N, C-alpha and C positions, 0 to 999 in steps of 0.2 A: 668493669664496665662491659656492656655488650658490644660486640663488634658491629660496626655499621654494615648495613646490607650491601652486598657486592653489586656494583653497577654492571649492567649488561653491556658488553662491548658491541657497539653498533656494527663496526666493520666485520667482527667475527660472526655476528648473527647473519649479516647479509651474505658473507662468504660461505657459511656452512648450511644455513637453512634455505635461503632463497635461491642461491646459485645452483644448488643441487637439484631443486625442483624445476627451475627453469631449464636446466641442462637436460634433464630426462624428458621434459615435454618437447624440447626442440629435437632431441635425438629420435624419439618415437614418431613425431610428425615427419621427420626426414625419411625414416625407414618406410613409413606408410606411403609417402609419395613415391619412393623407390619401387615399392610393390605395385602401386597403381600404374606407374608409367613404364616400368621395365619388365615386370614379371610376365607380361603377356607374350613376350618373345620366347619364353621357356616352354618346355613341354608340360603336360598336365602333372605328372608325378614330380617334376622339378619345381613347379610352382608351389605345390603343397609342401614338399620336403624342405625347400629353401626357406619358406616362410616360417615354418615351425622350428627349423633348425636355428634360425636367427633368434626367435623368441626364447627357445630353450637355452641357447648359449648366453643370452643376456640375463635370464633368470638364474642360471647356474653361477654366473659371474657375481650376481648380486648376493647370492647365498654365501659365496666364498668371502666376499668383502664384509658381510655381516659378522663374521667371526671376530674381526678386529675392530670394525667400525659399524656397529649395529644399525644405527639410524641411516647412514649413507647406503649401506648394503641393502637395507629394506626398500629404500627409494628405487634403487636399480632393479631389485627383484620385482617390485610392483610394476615397473616399466616393462619387464619381460612378460608379466601376465597380461598387461594391456596390449602388447604387441601380438600375443597369441590370440587374444580376442579379436583384434582387427584382422588377422589372417583368416580366422574362421568367418568373420563378417564378409571379407573380400571374396571368399570362395563362391559366393552366389551374387552378392549385391554390387560388385564392381565388374563391369562387363569384360575388361581386359584380362581379368584373372579368373573369370568364372569357370568353375569345375562342377558345381552342383546346380542342377536345373530346378529341382523341386524347392519351391518356396517354403513349404511346410517342413521339409527336412532341414533346411537352412535355419529356420527359426528354432527347431528342436535342438540343433547343435549349439546355437547361440544361448538358448536357455540353459542347456547343460553346462556350458562354459561359465555362465554367470554363477550358477550354483557352485561350480568348482572354485571360482574366485572368492565367493562368500565363505565357503568352507575353509579354504586355506587361510584367509585373513582372520577368520574367527578362531581357528585353532592356534594361530600365531599370536592372537590377541594384539594385532598390530593395526592401529588406525591408519598408520602411514601406508602400509601395503594396500589396505582397502581403498584409501583415498586416491592414491596414485593410479591404481589399476582401473577403478571405476571412472574416475575423472577423465583419464586419457582414453578409455574405451568410449565414453560418451562423445568426446570431441573428435576422435579419429573418424567416427561415422559421418561427421559433417564434411569430410574431405571429398565425398562423392555426392551425386545428386540425392536430395532428400525425397524419399518416397514413403508410402504408407508403411512399408516393411522396415525402413530406417526408423520411423517413429515407434514401431513395435519393438525394435531392438533396444532403443533408448528407454522404453518403458520397462523392459526386462532388467536393464542395468539400474534403473531407478528403484525397482522393487528390491534388488539386491542391496542397494544403499539403505533402503528403509528397514531392512532386516536389522542392520546395525543400530538404527535409531530405536527400534522396539526392543531388541534383545540386549544390546550393550549400552544403550543410551549415549552413543557417540553423536556428536552434533555436526562437526565440520564436514564429514563425508556426506550425510544427507543434504546439508545446505548447499554444498557445491554441486551435488547431483541435481537438486531442484533448479539451480541456475542453469546448469548444462542442458537439462531437459527442455526448459522453456526457450533457451537459446537456439537449440536445434529447430524448434518450431518457428522461431523468428526467421532463421535461415530459409526454411521452407516457404514461409509466408512471402518473402521477397523474391523467391524463385517460383513464381506461379506456373502451373502447368506440369510440374514434375510429379505431383502426387495424384494418383488415380487419373493418368492421362487419358483423355477422350471421354471421361465420364461426364454426365450432365452436371451443371453447376450446383444444383441442389444437392446431389449426392456427394459432390466434393466438399461442400460446406458442412454437411452433416458429418462426414468422415473427420474433418478437421475439428469440429466442435466436440465430436465424440472423444477424440484423443485428449483435448483440453479438459473435458470433464473427467476423463480417466486419471489424468495427472493430478487434478485437484482432489479427487476422491482418495487416491493412493496416499498423497502427502497428508491430507487431513486425517485419515484413519490412523496412519502411523503416529501422527502427533498426539491424537486424542486417545490412543490405546492406553498409555500410562503417563498422562500429562504431568503428574506431580513429581516424577523422577527427573524431569528436565529443568535446567536453569530457566528462569522466567524470561530473561532477555533473549535466549535462544528460541524459546517458544514463540515470543512475539515477533522476532525476525522471520521465523518460519511462516507464521500466519500472514504477515504483511507481504512477503515475497510471493507466496502462493496465490494470494488474492490479486496482487498486481499483475502477475503473469496471466492469470485467467481473464481478468477484466480487459487488460490492454490488448492481448492477442485476440481474444474472442470478439471484442468490439471492433477491432480492425477487420477481422475476417467477415463479420456480419455486415459491416458498413460497405465493404468492397463488393459483396455479392447481393445482399438484400437489405438495404438500408431501412426498410419499413419494419424489419423484425428486431432492430437494435433495442427498442424499448423493452420488448418481451425478454430478450436475452439478459439485459441488465436486471430486470425484475426477478428473473429466476436466480441470478447470482445473489441478489439481495436476500431472497428467501433462503438460499443455501447457507448464507452467513448466519441467518437467524437460527437455522437448524443446528449448525455447528456450535453456536452459543448454547443452545439447549443441551446438546450432547456434552459440552464442556462442563456444564453445571451437573449433569448426571454422573460424570466421571470424577467429580470433585476436583476439577482442575483449579489452578490459581484463579482467583476472582478476576484479576487483570486480564487473563486470557479470554474469558467469556465476555468481558466488557469490550475487548478489542474486536471480537467478532461482531458484536452489536454495533459498534461504531462504524466498522467497515460496511456493514449492511446499510446503515443510514447514508454513508457517503455514496454507496452504489446507487441508492434510490435517487439521491440528488443528481448524480451523473446521468441517470436515465431520463430525467425530466426534459432536457432539451431535445431528446429524440422523439418526444410525443407532443410537446407544447411549444408555443411561440408567444412572444410579446407579453401581453398582460397575463395570459393564462400561465406562462412559464414562471413569472414572478409569483403569481398566486400559488402555483404548485410548490415552488421552493419555500414559500412562507408556511404552507401547511406541513411540508416535510420537516422543516426546522422546528415548528411548534410541536408536532407529534413526538419527534425525537427528544426534545427538551422535556416535555411532560412525562414521557415514558421512562426517562432516566430516574425519576423518583421511585417508580414502582420496582425497578430492577436494581436500584442503588448504584448506578453507573455514572461517575463524574465524567468519564470520557464521552459517553453518549450525550450527556448534557452539553459538554463543550462543543461537540460536533453540531448539535442542534442550534446553538447560538451562532456558530460559524456560518451555517447555512442561512440563517436569518440575515446575517450581515451581507452574504452574497446576494440575497434577494433585495436588500436595501440598495446595494451598489447598482443592481440591474434597474432599479426604479429610475435612476438618473437618465436612462436612455428611453424611457417610456413616457409619452405625453398623454395619450388617451387612457383614462382609468387610473392615472397616477395618484390622485387624491385618495381614492378608495384603497389602493394598494398600501399607501403610506399609513393610512389609518389602521389598516389591518396589521401592519408591522408594529405599530406602537402597542396595540393590544397584545400581539404575540410576544414581544419582548417582556412586557409586564407579566403576562401569564407564566412564561418560562421562569422568570425570576421568582414569582410567588409560588412556584411549584415546590419549594422547600429545599432544605439543605441536603446535599449529597456528599458523603464523606470522601475525601481524597486521601489515599494511603500516603503516610509520611507527612501530611499537612494537617495542622490543627483545624478543628471545625470552624472556628471564627475566621481564620484566614481563607479557608476554602469557600465559605459563604461570601466573604468580601470579594474574592476573585470573580465569581460568577455574577454577583449582584452589580459590581462595578461595570462589567461588560454589558449586562442587560440594560443598566441605566444609561450608559453611553449610546447603545443602540436605540433605545426609546427616545432619548434626547435628539439624536440626529434625525430620526424619523419624524419627530414632532416639528423640528425646525424646518425640515424640507416640506412638511405638510402645510404648515402655516405660511411659510415663505411662498409657496406656490399659489396661495390665494390672495396674496397682497399685490397691489400695484407696484410697478417698477420703482417708484420713488419712495415706497414705504417698506422696503426690505428690512431696515433696522427695526421698525415698529413690529414687523412680523416676528423677528427674533425675540423681542421683548415679550410679546404675547406667548410665544412658545415657551420661554423661560417661566412665565407666570403659570401656565398650565402644568409645566413640569414640577414647579413648586407645589401645585395642588395635588399632583399624584404623590409626591414625596410625603406631604403631610397626611394624605388620606391613608396610605399604606404604612406610614411611620417608618420610612426607610430613608436614611440620611443621604445615600448615594444619589437618589433622584434629586434631592435638594442641592447636593454639591454640583451635579451636572447642570442644574438650573442656574446656580451661581456662575458657573463657567460661561454659559450662554449669555447670561446677563452682562458679564464682564466684556465679552466680545461685542455685544450690542453697544455698550457704552463707549468702547474704543472706536467703533465705526461711527457712532454718532458725533463724537468730538472731531475725529480726523477727516471724515468724509461729508456727513450729512449737514453739518452746520454751514458749510460753505456752499453746498450744492442745492439743498432743498428750497423750494419756494416758501414764502412766508407762512402760508396756511398750513402746509405739511409740517413745517418746522414747529409751529405752535402746537399742532395736534400730537406730534411725536413727543415733545417735551412734557405736555400735560399728562398724556397717558402713561408715559414712563414714570413721572413723579407719583401718580396715583398708585400704580402697581408696586413701585418700590415701597411706598408707605404701607400698603396693604400687607405685603410680605413681611416688612419689619414689624408691624403690629402683631401679626401672627406669631412671629418669633418671640416677641415680648410676652404675649399671653402664655405661651408654652413655658417660658422661663419662670414666670410668676407661679404657674401651677406646680412646677417641680420644686420651687422654693417653699 
């Protein structure tokens, strides 16, 4: 008999894996604060020598430990590399420790040190060393004021991490770098005035958006260079985080400075997602990755609409966006894009509840949009049989069309004839179901009819005036008989 798989000891995992990493993070941050607050009291040579001596000692200690405990020693060695990077960073960017006045020289030294970290980690083939060194390097830069040159230094570190994504296909290091790079920008965003101090607001905004565009481009190019070599889940996580960082930070920056340009910014991001989807197709990336780019593009368009439109125009814009996304999904074979299109239509339907003028036209348009998206055809869902995939989308569209129709007819009925409005909506929904030969519309109609009957018995019988009660029951009976007769004819034809 095969031996049962060995269960991982949670206590041992926490003690060996997480405590070592948390310990080196705390140690490096503590030394970084020591350098920031105390090294200014030393002479110039003492500042440089003491900083590099500490980092060299920590790195040497890590190499010595690695002879007996390889993983633990490499964690400490990576911390030594990160500390050396911070010392190099502090020589210009931290005023209390400043030794180098030239910003260009400081950036050249930082770039050289990033190359050194990448080279050492690559030769050691150690993702641990690369991750610890680059992650700590990225975060120690956040201990001082965030300036344009801080963002340049984080970009250099991100480029180093992306080398490992392209060359070694390591995932954890680039993902943590992506989070750290955008986190640095978040810290700067809440500390306004430190970046390009004294510059006009327009220049400051362009500088910030330029860095965000550079981050997005770097991470996208690295991901799409050899997309088939990466695990699909990692690629999708990379794509989603990169989009979320660009959209959230960029939208915040633009809205803070020039709210009128928010629509244009989000529109450009949506186009960029479309371009990335096209590149993914050209690079023969997994189909799901290209579909993710398209879906994020549609979501970005939906997010852009409130920045340009209001009230009735906003609901109409969401309806058109959802309709276009749903219909385009057939051409590109993207179930994700179709799902996003249906979701946007539901958002437009929910927004209709707050709109009084033009509500009837909007609801009528939504009924048509849901039916058109459903009639757009089947899109294959990976891992899901075609009948089940079609059922999923058809049911959602039928529910959306049903709700839109109920709201449309209900809005036209007097207050005392709401139940009759529901019955008429169900009757129309039956008509749609029979016309397109789709049972989900008829099932939705049966559900609406059932709710109408419940309301009629529990509410309307006691409250309606005699004339309205007579009208409601007569029309309900006629419609039920018409629907039942239609079912009977269809059954006889099939027989």
